[in-house]
C-alpha positions as a Markdown table, in Angstrom:
| # | Residue | x | y | z |
|---|---|---|---|---|
| 1 | Met | 132.5 | 56.8 | 60.3 |
| 2 | Asn | 130.3 | 57.2 | 57.3 |
| 3 | Ser | 128.4 | 60.3 | 56.5 |
| 4 | Arg | 125.1 | 58.9 | 57.5 |
| 5 | Thr | 126.4 | 58.1 | 61.0 |
| 6 | Lys | 127.9 | 61.7 | 61.2 |
| 7 | Thr | 124.6 | 63.2 | 60.2 |
| 8 | Thr | 122.7 | 61.1 | 62.8 |
| 9 | Leu | 125.2 | 62.1 | 65.6 |
| 10 | Thr | 125.0 | 65.7 | 64.6 |
| 11 | Thr | 121.2 | 65.6 | 64.6 |
| 12 | Leu | 121.2 | 64.0 | 68.0 |
| 13 | Ala | 123.7 | 66.6 | 69.4 |
| 14 | Leu | 121.6 | 69.5 | 68.1 |
| 15 | Thr | 118.4 | 68.0 | 69.4 |
| 16 | Ala | 120.0 | 67.6 | 72.9 |
| 17 | Leu | 121.1 | 71.3 | 72.8 |
| 18 | Ile | 117.7 | 72.5 | 71.8 |
| 19 | Ala | 116.0 | 70.4 | 74.6 |
| 20 | Ile | 118.3 | 71.7 | 77.4 |
| 21 | Pro | 117.2 | 75.1 | 78.7 |
| 22 | Ala | 119.7 | 77.9 | 78.4 |
| 23 | Gly | 119.6 | 78.3 | 82.2 |
| 24 | Ala | 117.5 | 77.4 | 85.2 |
| 25 | Thr | 116.4 | 79.5 | 88.2 |
| 26 | Asp | 114.6 | 79.1 | 91.5 |
| 27 | Leu | 112.5 | 81.7 | 93.2 |
| 28 | Asp | 111.7 | 81.4 | 96.9 |
| 29 | Thr | 108.7 | 83.5 | 97.8 |
| 30 | Asn | 106.1 | 83.9 | 100.7 |
| 31 | Ala | 102.4 | 83.5 | 101.2 |
| 32 | Ile | 100.8 | 86.3 | 103.1 |
| 33 | Leu | 98.1 | 86.0 | 105.7 |
| 34 | Asp | 96.7 | 87.7 | 108.8 |
| 35 | Ile | 95.9 | 85.5 | 111.7 |
| 36 | Val | 93.0 | 87.0 | 113.7 |
| 37 | Glu | 91.3 | 86.0 | 116.8 |
| 38 | Gly | 88.1 | 84.1 | 116.1 |
| 39 | Ile | 84.6 | 85.5 | 116.8 |
| 40 | Thr | 83.1 | 84.5 | 120.1 |
| 41 | Val | 79.5 | 85.1 | 121.3 |
| 42 | Thr | 78.4 | 84.6 | 124.9 |
| 43 | Glu | 75.1 | 85.2 | 126.6 |
| 44 | Ser | 75.1 | 87.7 | 129.4 |
| 45 | Ser | 71.3 | 87.9 | 129.9 |
| 46 | Ala | 68.6 | 85.6 | 128.6 |
| 47 | Leu | 65.7 | 86.8 | 126.5 |
| 48 | Asn | 62.8 | 86.5 | 128.9 |
| 49 | Phe | 59.1 | 87.0 | 128.2 |
| 50 | Gly | 58.1 | 86.5 | 131.8 |
| 51 | Asp | 54.7 | 85.2 | 132.7 |
| 52 | Val | 52.6 | 84.8 | 129.6 |
| 53 | Ala | 48.8 | 84.0 | 129.4 |
| 54 | Leu | 47.6 | 80.8 | 127.8 |
| 55 | Ser | 45.7 | 82.9 | 125.2 |
| 56 | Ser | 46.3 | 83.3 | 121.5 |
| 57 | Gly | 48.2 | 86.4 | 120.5 |
| 58 | Thr | 51.6 | 88.0 | 120.1 |
| 59 | Met | 53.7 | 90.1 | 122.4 |
| 60 | Thr | 57.0 | 91.9 | 121.7 |
| 61 | Val | 60.0 | 92.4 | 123.9 |
| 62 | Ser | 62.1 | 95.2 | 122.4 |
| 63 | Thr | 65.9 | 95.5 | 122.3 |
| 64 | Asn | 65.7 | 97.7 | 125.5 |
| 65 | Gly | 63.4 | 95.4 | 127.3 |
| 66 | Thr | 60.1 | 97.2 | 126.9 |
| 67 | Ile | 57.0 | 95.3 | 126.0 |
| 68 | Thr | 54.4 | 95.8 | 123.3 |
| 69 | Asp | 51.4 | 93.7 | 124.2 |
| 70 | Pro | 48.3 | 94.4 | 122.2 |
| 71 | Asp | 46.8 | 91.0 | 123.0 |
| 72 | Tyr | 47.3 | 91.4 | 126.8 |
| 73 | Leu | 49.5 | 88.3 | 127.2 |
| 74 | Ser | 51.9 | 89.6 | 129.8 |
| 75 | Phe | 51.1 | 89.0 | 133.5 |
| 76 | Asp | 54.4 | 90.1 | 135.1 |
| 77 | Ala | 56.4 | 92.8 | 133.3 |
| 78 | Ala | 59.0 | 92.9 | 136.2 |
| 79 | Thr | 60.7 | 89.7 | 134.9 |
| 80 | Val | 60.7 | 90.6 | 131.2 |
| 81 | Ser | 64.1 | 91.4 | 129.7 |
| 82 | Gln | 65.8 | 91.7 | 126.3 |
| 83 | Gly | 68.6 | 89.2 | 125.6 |
| 84 | Val | 72.1 | 90.5 | 125.9 |
| 85 | Phe | 75.1 | 88.9 | 124.3 |
| 86 | Ser | 78.7 | 89.8 | 124.3 |
| 87 | Ile | 80.4 | 89.6 | 120.8 |
| 88 | Asn | 84.2 | 89.5 | 120.8 |
| 89 | Ala | 85.5 | 90.3 | 117.3 |
| 90 | Ile | 87.6 | 92.7 | 115.4 |
| 91 | Ala | 86.5 | 96.3 | 115.9 |
| 92 | Gly | 85.5 | 98.3 | 112.8 |
| 93 | Asn | 84.7 | 95.2 | 110.7 |
| 94 | Ala | 81.3 | 94.4 | 109.3 |
| 95 | Tyr | 79.6 | 91.2 | 110.3 |
| 96 | Asp | 76.4 | 89.3 | 109.2 |
| 97 | Ile | 74.3 | 88.4 | 112.2 |
| 98 | Ala | 71.5 | 85.8 | 111.9 |
| 99 | Ile | 69.1 | 84.8 | 114.7 |
| 100 | Thr | 67.1 | 81.6 | 114.1 |
| 101 | Glu | 64.7 | 79.5 | 116.1 |
| 102 | Val | 66.3 | 76.0 | 116.3 |
| 103 | Val | 64.3 | 74.2 | 119.1 |
| 104 | Pro | 60.6 | 75.1 | 118.8 |
| 105 | Ala | 58.0 | 74.7 | 121.6 |
| 106 | Val | 54.6 | 73.4 | 120.7 |
| 107 | Gly | 52.1 | 76.3 | 120.4 |
| 108 | Leu | 54.8 | 79.0 | 120.7 |
| 109 | Thr | 56.6 | 80.8 | 117.9 |
| 110 | Leu | 59.7 | 83.0 | 118.5 |
| 111 | Asp | 60.3 | 85.3 | 115.5 |
| 112 | Asn | 60.8 | 88.8 | 114.2 |
| 113 | Phe | 64.1 | 89.3 | 116.0 |
| 114 | Lys | 65.5 | 92.8 | 116.5 |
| 115 | Ile | 69.0 | 93.7 | 117.4 |
| 116 | Asn | 71.1 | 96.7 | 118.3 |
| 117 | Ile | 74.8 | 96.9 | 119.1 |
| 118 | Asp | 75.9 | 98.7 | 122.3 |
| 119 | Gly | 72.5 | 100.3 | 122.9 |
| 120 | Gly | 72.5 | 102.1 | 119.5 |
| 121 | Ala | 69.6 | 102.2 | 117.1 |
| 122 | Asp | 67.9 | 99.0 | 116.1 |
| 123 | Glu | 69.5 | 97.3 | 113.0 |
| 124 | Ala | 67.3 | 96.9 | 109.9 |
| 125 | Gly | 66.4 | 93.3 | 109.2 |
| 126 | Ala | 64.1 | 90.5 | 110.4 |
| 127 | Asn | 66.2 | 87.7 | 111.7 |
| 128 | Thr | 69.1 | 88.4 | 109.4 |
| 129 | Phe | 71.2 | 91.5 | 109.7 |
| 130 | Val | 73.8 | 92.2 | 107.0 |
| 131 | Gly | 76.9 | 94.4 | 107.3 |
| 132 | Val | 76.6 | 95.2 | 111.0 |
| 133 | Thr | 79.7 | 97.1 | 112.1 |
| 134 | Leu | 81.1 | 96.5 | 115.5 |
| 135 | Ser | 82.8 | 99.6 | 116.9 |
| 136 | Ala | 84.6 | 97.9 | 119.8 |
| 137 | Ala | 86.5 | 94.6 | 120.1 |
| 138 | Val | 83.9 | 93.5 | 122.7 |
| 139 | Ser | 80.4 | 94.7 | 121.9 |
| 140 | Asp | 77.0 | 94.1 | 123.5 |
| 141 | Leu | 74.3 | 92.7 | 121.2 |
| 142 | Asn | 70.8 | 93.5 | 122.6 |
| 143 | Leu | 68.1 | 91.2 | 121.3 |
| 144 | Gly | 64.4 | 91.6 | 121.2 |
| 145 | Ala | 61.7 | 89.4 | 119.5 |
| 146 | Asp | 58.1 | 88.5 | 119.2 |
| 147 | Ile | 56.5 | 85.5 | 121.0 |
| 148 | Thr | 53.3 | 84.2 | 119.4 |
| 149 | Val | 51.1 | 81.9 | 121.5 |
| 150 | Asp | 48.6 | 79.5 | 119.9 |
| 151 | Ala | 46.3 | 78.7 | 122.9 |
| 152 | Ser | 44.9 | 75.6 | 121.2 |
| 153 | Thr | 48.3 | 73.8 | 121.2 |
| 154 | Ala | 50.4 | 75.6 | 123.8 |
| 155 | Ser | 50.8 | 74.0 | 127.3 |
| 156 | Leu | 50.7 | 75.5 | 130.8 |
| 157 | Gly | 54.1 | 75.2 | 132.6 |
| 158 | Asp | 56.9 | 77.1 | 134.2 |
| 159 | Asn | 60.3 | 77.7 | 132.6 |
| 160 | Gln | 59.3 | 76.8 | 129.1 |
| 161 | Thr | 62.1 | 77.4 | 126.6 |
| 162 | Ile | 62.5 | 77.9 | 122.9 |
| 163 | Gly | 66.0 | 77.4 | 121.5 |
| 164 | Tyr | 67.5 | 79.8 | 119.1 |
| 165 | Arg | 70.9 | 80.4 | 117.6 |
| 166 | Val | 72.9 | 83.6 | 117.3 |
| 167 | Ser | 75.3 | 83.3 | 114.3 |
| 168 | Val | 77.9 | 86.0 | 113.7 |
| 169 | Asn | 80.1 | 85.8 | 110.5 |
| 170 | Phe | 82.6 | 88.1 | 108.8 |
| 171 | Asn | 80.8 | 90.0 | 106.1 |
């Protein structure tokens, strides 16, 4: 073997030694998570404005079912009630709650929602309530709102409905 071949073989051997790691290791580890029950919302009692006059104006049903009616729209206060929803979620956590009109009715506007949890004080917000803490795993959300009637476009009729969505998300 000539010296050039010996040098080439030596260089190849050293290169192979440098490229091979001194050792290898494996590490088995774990991902961590908590599996929690999802949030559910069910309606216990519908938000009901009762009999309302075909006259332009606004009336409010509060979170405890009382009426504020400066435009004298209400004809039958006996059927008026706040909406009541049951929220099943993790007690002690904060949630964002949004109430939005999703199916409007011609000449009627449902807006300025108000909520309270389990009969407590009304939460601050107007349709969006941020960081609401639920003290129980099952809590009652009481819902009030304003109904505005535009007499020039609203229609007479029984059982008129305005669709709205109650969204509850982890904060």
